[in-house]
N, C-alpha and C positions, 0 to 999 in steps of 0.2 A: 538604704539602711534596712536590715532585717531585724525585726523585733520578734523574738521567739515567744510563742504563746501569747500573741498579742490580743487574744479575745477576752482575756481577763481584765480585771479592774485597773492593773498597771498599764496594759496596753491601751485602755480607753483614755488615759492621760498622756502616755508616751507618744501615740500616733499623732494627735494634733500638734503636739509640741514639735516633733521632728518635721512635720509637714510645714509648720510655720517657719522653720529654719531653712526651708527650700529643698529638703531632702526627699527623694523618692522612697516611699515606705513599702516594704514587703512584710507580710506577717503570715502566720499559720495558726490553725486551731480547728475546732469543730465547725463543720460547714453550716450549721444553723445559725452561726454568728456572722456569716460573710457580709450580708447586707449592712449590718450595724457597723462593722470595722471599715467598710468602704465608705460609708457616710462620714466616718471620723477622719478619713483621709488615706487610708491604705489603697495603694495603687494596684497591688497584686496580693491575692489572698490564696493560700494553699491549704486545702482541706486535708488534714493529716490522715484521714481515713481512706483517701483516695491516692495520695501520692506523698512522697517524702521530700521535704524542702531541699535535701542534699541532691536530690536527682534533678531539680529544676532551677536551682540558683547557683551562681558562681560569681567570683570577683566583686563581692559586695563590699563597699567601702567601710561600713560599720555594722556591728552587731550588737544588740542589747539583749543580754541573756537574762531570762526570767525562770529558767528551768534547772540550771545547775549542773552538777557533775555529770549526769548521764548524757547531757546534750552538748557539753562543751567541745569534745572532740569533733563532732559534726558541725558545729558552728564555726570552728577553725577552718574546716574544709570549705565552706562557702565564702569565707572571708578572703579578700584579695591579698596579694602580696603588699606589705606595708599598711594593711588595714588595722583597725582598732576594734577590740571587743571589750565591752563593759559588762561585767557580771554582777547581778544582784544576789545570786545564790551560790556562786562558786566559792573557791577558797581565797581568803585574803592573802596578799603577797607583800613583799617588802616594799614595793611602791606605795601601797596602801598604808603601810605603817609609817613610812616617811612623810606622806601627805598628811597623815593624822598627827604628826609631831610626836610620835612615840620614842621613847629612849632607844639607844642602839641595841641593847640586848633584845628588845621586843622586835625591832626591825630585823634582827638576824633570825629570830624564831619564825616570824612571818615570811621571811625569804625562803627559808627551808620548807615551810608549810605549802607556799604557793609555787614552789620550784617547778612542779609538774606542768602547770599551765604557762608559766614563763618560758619553759623549753619549747612547749607546742607553739607558742607565738613566735619565738625566736627563729624557728625553723624556716619561716617564710617572711622574716622581717616585720612581723606583726607586733601589736602591743596588747597586753592584757591588763586590765585594771579591775579591781574589785571595788564596788561602791556600797558602802554601808548607808542605807537610807535612814535619815533622821530628820527631825524638824530643824529647819534652817530658814529664818526670816529673810536673810539676804538672798538666798537661792530663790525663794518664792517671789521676792520683788523682781528678780531677773526674769522669771517666767511670766510674771504679770506684765512686764513691758512688751512681751511678744504679742499680746493680745490687747484689743481695745474694745469699747463699748459696741462697735459696729461688727466686731469679729471676736466675740468672747470665746473663752475656752469652755467648751461644753463637756460636762461630765456625763458618763453613761450610768444612769441610776436603774438598778434591777427592781428592788423592792424596798418599800418604807414599812418598817415595823414599829409598833408601839413599844414602850418599855416592858409591858407585860408580856410581849411576844419575843423577849430577848433569846430564849432558848431555841425558838424556831429560827431566828435569824442566825444564831451561832451554828446551828446544825446545818443550815443552807451553805454557809461560808465554808464550813469543815468539809462538806461534800464536794466542793469545787464547782458547784452548779450555778454560781452567780454569773449573770451577763452584764457586769457593771458593778457599781457600788451598792452594797447592802446598807441602808440606813436605819438607825434606831432613833425615832423621834421621841424626845423627852419633853413632857409638859407643854402642850400647846394651848 
């Protein structure tokens, strides 16, 4: 499995989950994050400043896209024939609309909107799914079952700010400089 941009806070959660499912995890990002993501379970780390993942990966079973439109064509290139790509930042498609229980007219609109990626996927028998991340207690329970007290899901926390420091915390997140979750502590 390739997790694009896996050095961010999403990667810090996705890497251990994928590893717990028995997947071999590859990711890319800034080299100063390599040790941290390897500790989370990444088997292969690609420093994007030194090499491009398209040049070193191929025939990957699954791709988790966290970067969106600019990287989706490259992510399809490293995905094997018949593989699956799940995007958190790409364009919703008809499959997403159907899964979400939308009416027929919305499914049609999303089918048109996501047609570009569905065609890219179809060229090699791959599947493209858009995933809208939202709170879901049932899914959190399922993830919770993957981990136990002896092997907990560990989050990567970058910095803890007080409520008075909320503007500093927001500025850090906006700059994309966090190496894990940025926490705002309210009333201790």
